[in-house]
C-alpha positions, -999 to +999 in steps of 0.1 A: -384+424-673-348+434-677-343+461-704-320+457-734-298+485-721-294+467-688-283+435-705-257+455-725-244+468-691-242+432-678-223+421-709-198+449-703-195+439-666-187+402-676-163+415-702-144+434-674-144+403-653-129+380-679-103+407-687-094+414-651-090+376-644-066+373-673-090+351-692-084+372-724-056+394-737-059+424-759-091+421-779-096+384-775-128+367-765-165+373-771-198+372-753-234+370-765-269+370-750-302+357-766-330+382-764-355+361-784-355+336-812-343+361-837-324+388-817-291+385-800-267+409-784-230+404-788-196+420-782-179+437-812-147+426-829-114+444-824-123+457-789-109+448-755-135+432-734-122+451-704-130+485-717-165+482-733-195+505-726-231+496-735-229+515-768-202+491-780-227+461-780-241+450-813-274+433-821-277+405-847-303+381-860-301+343-858-280+342-890-255+366-875-266+395-897-263+430-881-296+445-869-280+473-849-245+486-844-232+520-835-199+539-839-186+517-866-186+486-844-190+452-860-201+419-844-174+394-833-161+373-862-168+343-840-206+349-839-211+318-861-199+297-832-224+313-808-252+309-833-246+272-837-249+267-799-282+287-798-294+267-828-288+233-812-295+242-776-328+261-772-322+261-734-291+283-738-295+320-734-259+331-733-225+321-746-190+331-734-157+324-753-124+332-736-087+321-735-082+313-698-045+304-692-047+269-677-077+257-697-062+269-729-029+252-720-048+219-719-065+228-752-031+234-768-017+202-753-046+183-767-057+170-732-094+172-723-105+179-687-118+144-678-101+135-646-125+134-616-105+153-589-129+178-572-166+173-562-177+208-575-161+202-609-177+167-613-211+180-602-211+213-622-192+204-653-189+166-656-162+166-683-148+192-706-139+176-740-119+192-768-134+202-801-110+197-830-092+228-844-109+251-868-098+283-885-112+313-866-142+331-881-150+301-904-177+274-901-150+249-891-153+259-854-191+257-853-190+223-869-164+210-844-183+224-814-215+209-827-202+174-819-203+182-782-230+208-777-257+182-768-236+165-742-217+192-724-220+228-712-183+236-716-159+227-744-122+233-750-113+245-785-081+228-798-052+253-799-077+281-792-095+285-759-127+276-741-164+279-747-192+279-721-229+284-724-259+283-701-294+296-694-281+330-682-252+353-688-240+349-652-242+311-653-223+310-686-195+332-672-194+312-639-189+280-659-159+296-675-145+303-641-152+267-631-134+254-662-103+275-655-102+266-618-106+229-626-078+232-652-055+250-628-060+224-601-054+196-625-022+212-639-008+219-604-016+185-590+003+169-619+033+189-609+031+172-575+031+137-590-004+134-602-039+138-587-057+113-566-089+106-587-123+096-574-133+060-579-161+052-604-184+047-574-175+081-560-181+097-594-216+081-596-224+093-561-216+128-572-237+124-603-266+114-581-261+145-560-264+166-592-296+147-602-311+154-567-303+191-571-321+192-604-294+213-620-301+227-655-279+221-685-263+191-701-241+167-681-228+132-683-249+123-652-280+125-675-267+122-710-234+103-711-239+075-737-214+053-719-231+058-685-265+050-699-252+016-711-236+008-678-201+015-690-175+038-673-186+074-675-169+102-694-145+106-666-130+072-674-133+072-712-111+101-721-138+125-731-153+102-757-189+113-755-206+127-786-207+096-808-170+087-812-163+051-821-148+030-793-115+025-810-111+062-814-116+066-777-089+041-770-065+059-792-073+092-775-068+078-740-034+063-751-023+097-765-034+116-734-016+091-711+015+095-732+014+133-729+008+132-692+037+108-687+060+130-707+050+160-686+058+141-654+092+130-667+084+093-670+090+090-708+121+074-721 
Protein backbone atom coordinates (compact mmCIF):
# COMPACT_ATOMS: atom_id res chain seq x y z
CA UNK A 1 0.00 0.00 0.00
CA UNK A 2 1.34 3.43 -0.99
CA UNK A 3 1.98 5.69 1.99
CA UNK A 4 0.31 9.07 2.39
CA UNK A 5 3.70 10.75 2.18
CA UNK A 6 4.42 9.02 -1.13
CA UNK A 7 1.09 10.25 -2.54
CA UNK A 8 2.02 13.79 -1.50
CA UNK A 9 5.29 13.39 -3.41
CA UNK A 10 3.34 12.19 -6.45
CA UNK A 11 1.07 15.25 -6.26
CA UNK A 12 4.15 17.49 -6.20
CA UNK A 13 5.56 15.66 -9.22
CA UNK A 14 2.34 16.14 -11.20
CA UNK A 15 2.32 19.79 -10.09
CA UNK A 16 5.78 20.22 -11.62
CA UNK A 17 4.64 18.54 -14.81
CA UNK A 18 1.64 20.81 -15.37
CA UNK A 19 3.79 23.85 -14.53
CA UNK A 20 6.66 22.85 -16.80
CA UNK A 21 4.26 22.10 -19.67
CA UNK A 22 2.77 25.62 -19.37
CA UNK A 23 -0.60 24.25 -18.32
CA UNK A 24 -0.68 26.76 -15.46
CA UNK A 25 0.83 30.17 -14.74
CA UNK A 26 1.89 31.60 -11.39
CA UNK A 27 -0.28 29.97 -8.68
CA UNK A 28 -3.02 28.64 -10.97
CA UNK A 29 -4.45 25.12 -10.96
CA UNK A 30 -5.12 22.51 -8.28
CA UNK A 31 -4.81 18.78 -7.74
CA UNK A 32 -6.50 16.37 -5.34
CA UNK A 33 -6.36 12.67 -4.47
CA UNK A 34 -8.92 10.57 -2.62
CA UNK A 35 -7.50 8.56 0.29
CA UNK A 36 -10.80 7.13 1.48
CA UNK A 37 -14.45 8.17 1.62
CA UNK A 38 -13.73 10.98 4.09
CA UNK A 39 -10.08 11.97 3.54
CA UNK A 40 -8.58 13.77 0.58
CA UNK A 41 -5.19 15.32 -0.14
CA UNK A 42 -5.13 18.57 -2.10
CA UNK A 43 -2.80 21.33 -3.22
CA UNK A 44 -2.82 24.60 -1.25
CA UNK A 45 -4.06 27.95 -2.49
CA UNK A 46 -1.67 30.73 -3.42
CA UNK A 47 1.25 28.44 -4.26
CA UNK A 48 2.90 27.67 -7.61
CA UNK A 49 2.30 24.06 -8.53
CA UNK A 50 5.84 23.89 -9.90
CA UNK A 51 7.54 24.53 -6.57
CA UNK A 52 5.68 22.41 -4.04
CA UNK A 53 7.13 19.95 -1.56
CA UNK A 54 5.17 17.27 0.33
CA UNK A 55 4.74 19.50 3.40
CA UNK A 56 2.69 21.92 1.28
CA UNK A 57 -0.08 19.36 0.70
CA UNK A 58 -3.25 19.71 2.79
CA UNK A 59 -5.72 17.09 3.95
CA UNK A 60 -9.47 17.77 3.97
CA UNK A 61 -12.67 15.86 4.66
CA UNK A 62 -15.48 15.23 2.17
CA UNK A 63 -16.97 18.64 2.98
CA UNK A 64 -13.68 20.36 2.22
CA UNK A 65 -12.95 21.12 5.87
CA UNK A 66 -9.28 21.09 6.89
CA UNK A 67 -8.09 17.99 8.70
CA UNK A 68 -4.39 18.76 8.45
CA UNK A 69 -2.34 21.64 7.01
CA UNK A 70 1.13 22.83 7.96
CA UNK A 71 3.03 26.08 7.60
CA UNK A 72 -0.04 28.24 7.29
CA UNK A 73 -1.10 26.56 4.05
CA UNK A 74 -4.80 26.43 3.19
CA UNK A 75 -6.63 24.13 0.74
CA UNK A 76 -7.33 25.38 -2.75
CA UNK A 77 -10.40 27.60 -2.95
CA UNK A 78 -11.62 25.33 -5.77
CA UNK A 79 -11.86 22.28 -3.51
CA UNK A 80 -15.66 22.48 -3.79
CA UNK A 81 -15.37 21.57 -7.47
CA UNK A 82 -13.23 18.55 -6.65
CA UNK A 83 -15.60 17.39 -3.91
CA UNK A 84 -18.57 17.51 -6.29
CA UNK A 85 -16.76 15.20 -8.70
CA UNK A 86 -15.91 12.73 -5.91
CA UNK A 87 -19.47 12.90 -4.62
CA UNK A 88 -21.04 12.06 -7.97
CA UNK A 89 -18.38 9.68 -9.29
CA UNK A 90 -17.38 7.04 -6.70
CA UNK A 91 -15.00 5.54 -9.28
CA UNK A 92 -12.87 8.70 -9.33
CA UNK A 93 -9.77 8.83 -7.12
CA UNK A 94 -8.09 11.96 -8.42
CA UNK A 95 -9.00 15.34 -9.95
CA UNK A 96 -6.75 17.75 -11.86
CA UNK A 97 -7.64 21.33 -12.75
CA UNK A 98 -5.37 23.41 -15.00
CA UNK A 99 -5.37 26.18 -17.61
CA UNK A 100 -3.70 24.54 -20.64
CA UNK A 101 -3.24 27.13 -23.39
CA UNK A 102 -5.12 25.59 -26.32
CA UNK A 103 -7.88 23.90 -24.34
CA UNK A 104 -8.51 27.10 -22.38
CA UNK A 105 -8.59 29.04 -25.64
CA UNK A 106 -11.48 26.85 -26.79
CA UNK A 107 -13.15 27.30 -23.39
CA UNK A 108 -12.87 31.09 -23.73
CA UNK A 109 -14.19 30.98 -27.30
CA UNK A 110 -17.13 28.85 -26.15
CA UNK A 111 -16.27 25.96 -28.48
CA UNK A 112 -16.43 22.41 -27.03
CA UNK A 113 -13.98 19.78 -28.28
CA UNK A 114 -16.38 17.56 -30.21
CA UNK A 115 -14.86 17.13 -33.66
CA UNK A 116 -13.62 13.56 -34.29
CA UNK A 117 -10.17 14.09 -35.80
CA UNK A 118 -7.78 11.67 -34.10
CA UNK A 119 -8.29 8.00 -33.08
CA UNK A 120 -6.62 8.37 -29.68
CA UNK A 121 -8.80 11.34 -28.73
CA UNK A 122 -12.01 9.64 -29.83
CA UNK A 123 -11.13 6.46 -27.94
CA UNK A 124 -9.71 8.03 -24.77
CA UNK A 125 -11.86 11.15 -24.36
CA UNK A 126 -14.88 10.92 -26.59
CA UNK A 127 -15.95 14.54 -26.40
CA UNK A 128 -15.01 17.39 -24.09
CA UNK A 129 -18.03 19.64 -23.40
CA UNK A 130 -18.04 23.09 -21.81
CA UNK A 131 -19.53 23.69 -18.37
CA UNK A 132 -21.07 27.14 -18.16
CA UNK A 133 -19.16 29.92 -16.42
CA UNK A 134 -19.17 30.13 -12.64
CA UNK A 135 -17.44 32.47 -10.24
CA UNK A 136 -14.23 30.91 -8.86
CA UNK A 137 -14.42 29.44 -5.33
CA UNK A 138 -18.26 29.51 -5.35
CA UNK A 139 -20.76 26.68 -5.75
CA UNK A 140 -21.53 27.91 -9.25
CA UNK A 141 -18.67 25.92 -10.78
CA UNK A 142 -19.53 22.61 -9.03
CA UNK A 143 -23.14 23.04 -10.14
CA UNK A 144 -22.07 23.66 -13.73
CA UNK A 145 -19.64 20.73 -13.77
CA UNK A 146 -22.24 18.43 -12.24
CA UNK A 147 -24.21 18.48 -15.48
CA UNK A 148 -21.44 16.58 -17.29
CA UNK A 149 -19.66 14.51 -14.64
CA UNK A 150 -21.72 11.38 -15.28
CA UNK A 151 -21.08 11.45 -19.02
CA UNK A 152 -17.47 12.55 -19.47
CA UNK A 153 -14.03 12.29 -17.83
CA UNK A 154 -12.92 15.73 -19.02
CA UNK A 155 -14.74 19.08 -19.06
CA UNK A 156 -13.80 22.55 -20.25
CA UNK A 157 -14.74 25.37 -17.88
CA UNK A 158 -16.15 28.36 -19.72
CA UNK A 159 -13.66 31.28 -19.64
CA UNK A 160 -11.61 29.38 -17.08
CA UNK A 161 -9.71 26.21 -17.96
CA UNK A 162 -10.11 22.44 -17.95
CA UNK A 163 -10.97 19.71 -15.45
CA UNK A 164 -10.04 16.02 -15.72
CA UNK A 165 -10.61 13.13 -13.32
CA UNK A 166 -9.90 9.41 -13.22
CA UNK A 167 -9.28 6.37 -11.07
CA UNK A 168 -5.68 7.41 -10.37
CA UNK A 169 -3.61 10.57 -10.17
CA UNK A 170 -1.50 9.64 -13.19
CA UNK A 171 -4.56 8.85 -15.29
CA UNK A 172 -6.23 12.14 -14.35
CA UNK A 173 -3.08 14.04 -15.34
CA UNK A 174 -2.67 12.12 -18.62
CA UNK A 175 -6.25 13.01 -19.53
CA UNK A 176 -5.30 16.66 -19.11
CA UNK A 177 -2.37 16.10 -21.50
CA UNK A 178 -4.73 14.42 -23.96
CA UNK A 179 -7.24 17.27 -23.79
CA UNK A 180 -4.54 19.83 -24.50
CA UNK A 181 -3.01 17.83 -27.36
CA UNK A 182 -6.47 17.34 -28.91
CA UNK A 183 -7.20 21.06 -28.59
CA UNK A 184 -3.87 22.03 -30.14
CA UNK A 185 -4.36 19.71 -33.10
CA UNK A 186 -7.88 21.00 -33.66
CA UNK A 187 -6.76 24.62 -33.44
CA UNK A 188 -3.86 24.16 -35.84
CA UNK A 189 -5.87 22.13 -38.34
CA UNK A 190 -8.41 24.97 -38.46
CA UNK A 191 -5.59 27.29 -39.46
CA UNK A 192 -4.96 25.03 -42.46
CA UNK A 193 -8.54 25.23 -43.67
CA UNK A 194 -10.28 22.87 -41.29
CA UNK A 195 -9.80 19.27 -40.15
CA UNK A 196 -10.93 16.20 -42.06
CA UNK A 197 -13.33 14.55 -39.62
CA UNK A 198 -14.08 10.87 -39.22
CA UNK A 199 -17.40 9.66 -40.57
CA UNK A 200 -20.08 8.50 -38.10
CA UNK A 201 -19.21 4.91 -39.09
CA UNK A 202 -15.52 5.48 -38.34
CA UNK A 203 -16.43 7.04 -34.99
CA UNK A 204 -18.56 4.02 -34.10
CA UNK A 205 -15.70 1.70 -35.07
CA UNK A 206 -13.41 3.57 -32.68
CA UNK A 207 -16.06 3.40 -29.95
CA UNK A 208 -16.16 -0.36 -30.44
CA UNK A 209 -12.39 -0.55 -30.02
CA UNK A 210 -12.75 1.25 -26.69
CA UNK A 211 -15.43 -1.22 -25.60
CA UNK A 212 -13.19 -4.14 -26.52
CA UNK A 213 -10.33 -2.62 -24.49
CA UNK A 214 -12.65 -2.44 -21.46
CA UNK A 215 -11.35 1.02 -20.61
CA UNK A 216 -12.43 2.55 -17.28
CA UNK A 217 -14.27 5.84 -16.92
CA UNK A 218 -17.25 7.49 -18.58
CA UNK A 219 -17.38 7.86 -22.35
CA UNK A 220 -19.97 8.44 -25.09
CA UNK A 221 -19.29 4.92 -26.38
CA UNK A 222 -21.16 3.60 -23.36
CA UNK A 223 -23.19 6.51 -22.00
CA UNK A 224 -24.07 8.95 -24.78
CA UNK A 225 -27.88 9.39 -24.61
CA UNK A 226 -28.00 10.12 -28.34
CA UNK A 227 -25.89 7.08 -29.20
CA UNK A 228 -28.10 4.80 -27.12
CA UNK A 229 -31.15 6.00 -29.08
CA UNK A 230 -29.48 5.36 -32.42
CA UNK A 231 -28.91 9.06 -33.09
CA UNK A 232 -25.61 10.68 -34.04
CA UNK A 233 -23.07 10.53 -31.22
CA UNK A 234 -21.74 13.48 -29.22
CA UNK A 235 -19.18 14.04 -31.93
CA UNK A 236 -21.99 15.09 -34.23
CA UNK A 237 -24.34 16.83 -31.80
CA UNK A 238 -22.19 19.70 -30.58
CA UNK A 239 -21.46 18.32 -27.12
CA UNK A 240 -25.11 18.11 -26.15
CA UNK A 241 -24.86 15.16 -23.74
CA UNK A 242 -26.00 15.66 -20.21
CA UNK A 243 -29.71 16.15 -20.67
CA UNK A 244 -29.88 19.26 -22.88
CA UNK A 245 -33.03 19.75 -24.87
CA UNK A 246 -32.72 19.12 -28.60
CA UNK A 247 -33.46 22.72 -29.55
CA UNK A 248 -30.70 23.88 -27.21
CA UNK A 249 -28.29 21.55 -29.01
CA UNK A 250 -29.26 23.00 -32.37
CA UNK A 251 -28.63 26.54 -31.14
CA UNK A 252 -25.24 25.50 -29.74
CA UNK A 253 -24.19 23.88 -33.02
CA UNK A 254 -25.25 26.99 -34.93
CA UNK A 255 -23.23 29.24 -32.63
CA UNK A 256 -20.16 26.98 -32.82
CA UNK A 257 -20.35 26.87 -36.62
CA UNK A 258 -20.61 30.67 -36.74
CA UNK A 259 -17.51 31.11 -34.56
CA UNK A 260 -15.48 28.61 -36.57
CA UNK A 261 -16.45 30.28 -39.84
CA UNK A 262 -15.46 33.66 -38.42
CA UNK A 263 -12.07 32.26 -37.37
CA UNK A 264 -11.50 30.90 -40.87
CA UNK A 265 -12.40 34.24 -42.46
CA UNK A 266 -15.61 33.13 -44.15
CA UNK A 267 -17.95 35.50 -42.31
CA UNK A 268 -19.35 38.54 -44.08
